[in-house]
C-alpha positions as CSV (number, residue, x, y, z in Angstrom):
1,M,14.8,-17.5,-7.3
2,N,15.9,-13.9,-6.8
3,I,15.0,-11.0,-4.5
4,D,12.7,-9.4,-7.1
5,T,10.6,-12.6,-7.2
6,I,10.4,-12.7,-3.4
7,R,9.4,-9.0,-3.3
8,I,6.6,-9.5,-5.8
9,F,5.2,-12.5,-3.9
10,C,5.1,-10.5,-0.7
11,D,3.5,-7.5,-2.3
12,V,0.8,-9.6,-4.0
13,V,0.0,-11.2,-0.6
14,L,0.1,-7.9,1.3
15,H,-2.3,-6.2,-1.1
16,Q,-4.4,-9.3,-1.7
17,S,-4.2,-8.5,-5.4
18,F,-2.0,-9.7,-8.2
19,S,-2.6,-6.5,-10.1
20,R,-1.7,-4.2,-7.1
21,G,1.3,-6.3,-6.3
22,A,2.4,-6.1,-9.9
23,S,1.8,-2.3,-10.0
24,V,4.0,-1.5,-7.0
25,N,6.8,-3.4,-8.6
26,D,6.4,-1.8,-12.0
27,V,5.6,-5.1,-13.7
28,S,2.6,-6.5,-15.6
29,Q,0.0,-8.6,-13.8
30,S,1.0,-11.5,-16.1
31,A,4.7,-11.1,-15.0
32,A,3.7,-11.1,-11.3
33,T,1.6,-14.3,-11.8
34,Q,4.5,-16.0,-13.6
35,S,7.0,-14.9,-10.8
36,I,4.8,-16.7,-8.2
37,H,4.5,-19.7,-10.4
38,R,8.3,-19.9,-10.7
39,L,8.6,-19.6,-6.9
40,E,6.1,-22.4,-6.4
41,R,8.0,-24.6,-8.9
42,Y,11.3,-23.8,-7.2
43,L,10.0,-24.8,-3.8
44,G,7.9,-27.7,-5.1
45,V,4.7,-26.5,-3.2
46,Q,1.6,-24.5,-3.7
47,L,1.8,-21.1,-2.0
48,V,-1.4,-19.5,-3.1
49,D,-4.8,-21.1,-3.2
50,R,-6.4,-19.5,-6.2
51,S,-9.7,-21.4,-5.9
52,R,-10.8,-18.8,-3.3
53,R,-11.9,-15.3,-4.0
54,P,-10.0,-13.5,-2.8
55,F,-7.1,-15.9,-2.8
56,I,-5.7,-17.3,0.4
57,L,-2.3,-18.6,1.4
58,T,-1.6,-22.2,1.9
59,P,0.2,-23.2,5.2
60,E,3.4,-23.3,3.2
61,G,2.6,-19.9,1.6
62,Q,2.1,-18.4,5.1
63,I,5.5,-19.7,6.3
64,C,7.1,-18.3,3.2
65,Y,5.4,-14.9,3.5
66,D,6.4,-14.4,7.1
67,G,10.0,-15.5,6.4
68,F,10.4,-13.6,3.2
69,R,9.2,-10.3,4.7
70,S,11.9,-10.5,7.3
71,L,14.4,-11.4,4.6
72,L,13.4,-8.3,2.5
73,E,13.7,-6.1,5.6
74,S,17.2,-7.4,6.2
75,Y,18.2,-7.1,2.6
76,D,16.9,-3.5,2.3
77,T,18.7,-2.5,5.5
78,I,22.0,-4.1,4.4
79,V,21.8,-2.3,1.1
80,S,21.2,1.0,2.9
81,L,24.0,0.4,5.4
82,V,26.5,-0.4,2.6
83,Q,25.5,2.7,0.6
84,T,26.1,4.9,3.6
85,L,29.2,3.1,5.1
86,N,31.7,5.7,3.8
87,N,29.4,8.7,4.1
88,K,27.1,8.7,7.1
89,E,25.4,11.9,5.9
90,S,24.2,10.3,2.7
91,G,21.6,7.6,2.1
92,I,17.9,7.4,1.2
93,I,14.9,7.7,3.5
94,K,11.5,6.7,2.2
95,L,8.9,8.8,4.1
96,G,5.1,8.8,4.0
97,S,2.4,10.9,5.6
98,V,-1.1,12.0,5.3
99,Y,-1.6,15.4,3.7
100,S,-2.3,17.4,6.8
101,V,0.7,16.1,8.8
102,G,3.0,16.0,5.8
103,S,2.3,19.5,4.8
104,Y,2.5,21.1,8.2
105,D,4.0,19.0,11.0
106,L,6.9,17.8,8.9
107,N,8.0,21.0,7.2
108,D,10.2,22.2,10.1
109,T,11.7,18.7,10.7
110,L,12.6,18.2,7.0
111,R,14.2,21.7,6.7
112,A,16.2,21.1,9.9
113,F,17.3,17.6,8.8
114,L,18.4,18.6,5.3
115,K,20.3,21.5,6.7
116,V,22.4,19.2,8.8
117,F,22.4,16.2,6.4
118,P,22.2,17.8,2.9
119,K,23.5,14.7,1.1
120,T,20.6,12.5,2.4
121,K,17.9,11.9,-0.2
122,I,14.3,11.9,1.2
123,L,11.7,10.3,-1.0
124,F,8.4,11.7,0.4
125,E,4.9,10.6,-0.6
126,Q,1.5,11.4,0.8
127,F,-1.2,8.7,1.3
128,H,-4.6,8.1,2.8
129,I,-4.1,7.1,6.5
130,E,-5.0,3.4,6.0
131,D,-2.6,3.1,3.1
132,I,0.4,4.3,5.2
133,Y,0.2,1.3,7.4
134,Q,0.1,-1.0,4.4
135,E,3.1,0.8,2.9
136,I,5.0,0.3,6.1
137,L,4.1,-3.4,6.3
138,A,5.2,-3.8,2.7
139,S,8.5,-2.0,3.4
140,S,7.7,0.4,0.6
141,I,8.4,3.2,3.0
142,D,10.7,3.4,6.0
143,F,8.7,5.7,8.2
144,G,5.2,7.0,8.3
145,V,4.4,10.2,10.2
146,V,0.8,10.1,11.3
147,A,-1.7,11.5,13.7
148,Y,-3.2,9.1,16.3
149,P,-0.5,6.5,15.6
150,M,-1.5,2.9,16.4
151,A,1.0,0.3,17.6
152,T,0.4,-3.3,16.5
153,P,2.4,-6.5,16.8
154,E,3.9,-5.6,13.4
155,I,4.2,-1.8,13.7
156,A,6.1,0.2,16.3
157,V,5.5,3.9,17.2
158,I,8.0,6.5,18.1
159,P,5.9,9.2,19.8
160,L,6.4,12.9,19.1
161,P,4.9,15.8,21.0
162,P,1.2,16.3,20.1
163,S,-0.1,18.9,17.8
164,K,-2.0,21.6,19.7
165,M,-5.5,22.5,18.5
166,V,-6.9,26.0,18.5
167,V,-10.2,27.7,17.7
168,V,-9.8,29.3,14.3
169,C,-12.0,32.1,12.9
170,S,-12.0,34.9,10.4
171,P,-10.5,38.3,11.6
172,K,-14.0,39.8,11.5
173,N,-15.5,37.2,14.0
174,P,-16.4,38.7,17.4
175,L,-14.4,35.9,19.1
176,T,-11.2,37.8,18.1
177,Q,-11.8,40.2,20.9
178,Q,-10.9,37.4,23.4
179,K,-7.4,36.2,24.3
180,N,-8.6,32.6,24.6
181,V,-11.7,30.4,24.3
182,Q,-13.4,27.8,26.5
183,L,-15.1,25.1,24.5
184,D,-18.5,25.8,26.2
185,Q,-18.4,29.2,24.5
186,L,-18.9,27.5,21.2
187,H,-22.4,26.3,22.0
188,G,-24.8,27.1,19.2
189,I,-22.1,28.6,17.0
190,D,-21.8,27.9,13.2
191,F,-19.0,25.3,12.9
192,V,-16.8,24.0,10.1
193,A,-15.9,20.4,10.9
194,Y,-13.7,17.6,9.7
195,E,-15.5,14.7,8.0
196,R,-17.4,12.4,10.4
197,D,-15.2,9.3,9.9
198,M,-11.9,11.1,10.7
199,V,-10.4,10.3,14.1
200,V,-9.8,14.0,14.9
201,R,-13.5,14.8,14.2
202,K,-14.5,12.0,16.6
203,E,-12.2,13.4,19.3
204,I,-13.5,16.9,18.9
205,D,-17.1,15.7,19.0
206,R,-16.3,13.7,22.2
207,Q,-14.9,16.7,23.9
208,L,-17.9,18.8,23.0
209,R,-20.4,16.1,24.1
210,Q,-18.7,15.9,27.5
211,L,-19.4,19.6,28.0
212,L,-23.0,19.3,26.6
213,V,-21.9,21.7,23.9
214,S,-23.9,21.6,20.6
215,V,-22.5,23.3,17.5
216,N,-24.2,24.0,14.2
217,V,-22.1,22.1,11.7
218,V,-22.5,24.1,8.4
219,A,-19.8,22.2,6.4
220,E,-17.6,19.1,6.6
221,Y,-14.3,18.6,4.8
222,E,-11.4,16.1,4.8
223,S,-9.0,18.7,3.4
224,L,-7.3,21.2,5.7
225,D,-7.2,23.7,2.9
226,M,-10.9,23.4,2.4
227,L,-11.5,23.8,6.2
228,K,-9.3,26.9,6.3
229,H,-10.9,28.5,3.3
230,A,-14.4,27.9,4.7
231,V,-13.5,29.6,7.9
232,E,-11.7,32.4,6.0
233,I,-14.8,33.3,4.0
234,G,-16.9,33.4,7.2
235,L,-18.9,30.2,7.1
236,G,-18.1,29.5,10.7
237,V,-15.4,28.8,13.2
238,S,-13.4,25.6,13.4
239,I,-10.9,23.7,15.6
240,L,-7.6,23.1,13.7
241,P,-3.9,22.4,14.4
242,E,-2.1,25.5,15.3
243,N,0.8,24.8,13.1
244,A,-1.4,24.4,10.1
245,I,-2.5,28.0,10.0
246,K,0.8,29.9,10.6
247,D,0.9,31.3,7.1
248,E,-2.7,32.5,7.2
249,I,-2.2,34.2,10.6
250,K,0.9,36.1,9.2
251,L,-1.2,37.2,6.3
252,Q,-4.1,38.2,8.7
253,R,-6.5,35.9,6.8
254,L,-7.3,33.8,9.9
255,C,-7.1,34.3,13.7
256,A,-6.2,31.6,16.2
257,L,-7.5,31.5,19.7
258,P,-5.9,29.2,22.3
259,I,-8.4,26.8,24.0
260,S,-8.2,27.4,27.7
261,T,-10.4,24.5,28.9
262,P,-10.3,21.7,28.1
263,K,-7.2,21.6,25.8
264,I,-7.3,19.5,22.7
265,E,-4.2,17.9,21.4
266,V,-3.6,15.5,18.5
267,P,-1.0,12.8,19.2
268,I,1.7,12.5,16.5
269,G,4.1,9.7,15.9
270,I,6.6,8.1,13.6
271,I,5.6,4.5,12.7
272,H,7.8,1.8,11.3
273,R,8.0,-2.0,11.0
274,Q,8.6,-3.8,14.2
275,G,12.2,-5.1,14.3
276,K,13.4,-2.7,11.6
277,V,17.1,-2.1,11.7
278,F,17.7,1.6,11.1
279,S,20.4,2.9,8.7
280,Q,22.5,5.8,10.0
281,S,20.3,8.2,7.9
282,M,17.2,6.8,9.5
283,T,18.7,7.2,13.0
284,N,19.7,10.8,12.2
285,F,16.1,11.6,11.0
286,V,14.5,10.3,14.2
287,S,17.1,12.2,16.3
288,I,16.3,15.4,14.5
289,A,12.6,14.9,14.7
290,N,12.7,14.2,18.4
291,G,15.1,17.0,19.1
292,L,13.1,19.6,17.2
293,A,9.8,18.4,18.7
294,T,11.3,18.5,22.2
295,A,12.7,22.1,21.6
296,E,9.3,23.3,20.5
297,S,7.6,21.7,23.5
298,A,10.0,23.5,25.8
299,Q,9.2,26.8,24.3
300,E,5.4,26.5,24.9
């Protein structure tokens, strides 16, 4: 039995799929199946009940899964600590985020971090929100940076200052004559919205309902780029993160109006596995992220 066999077993269980567990470990489905067979022969017990669809763990399999996940966490941490022992500025951080957060909220943090710790390698991937939590549980990534972070018995949250939302419109919109906007001023206006199942859309809708404000939703998008483009060509106004439109404001393609009452903020946080032991590089990253966020908050 080796560490690769244990990792394959845990990933197959985490993803409830032999094919997916094999894929994340860059092996064939047949190789993943054989690895688990070898593990069962070594332990002398059945770990996976394959008579069910989807398969379920036996009681012995559940014990192994819980214990092996902790073992893998410790193993990966030890490897990282050893690799950075003689150079605390080096090391690897595996980071994941959704597109909107990764493209905007993280840019300043990554630039500041790499300026101070240029020898650290950051492996950055973007995921759908539900996949980030799975990647964290699988220890495929060290940190996830997400909006509306959710703590669970297995996932811890390091809160960062929230992202401020603003009313966004084209430079030709009459709203640009104002210094700020109250949400009740949006009643009846053409509105470009996030898709209905997104948490940020639900929060915006909740705030509007509380004020008995009804907007005319003319388009719905998941992508921030699509939202911004729709506003830019004059389809309607929207409510978007202020830091997501900095470039468009500089180019005078969009205008941002602060929301005076009530303010809308999107909570942002770093998520990681409960009990995860941070390498020096990970500790450095959290310190930079918190320090930068705190400094930005103080300037507001």
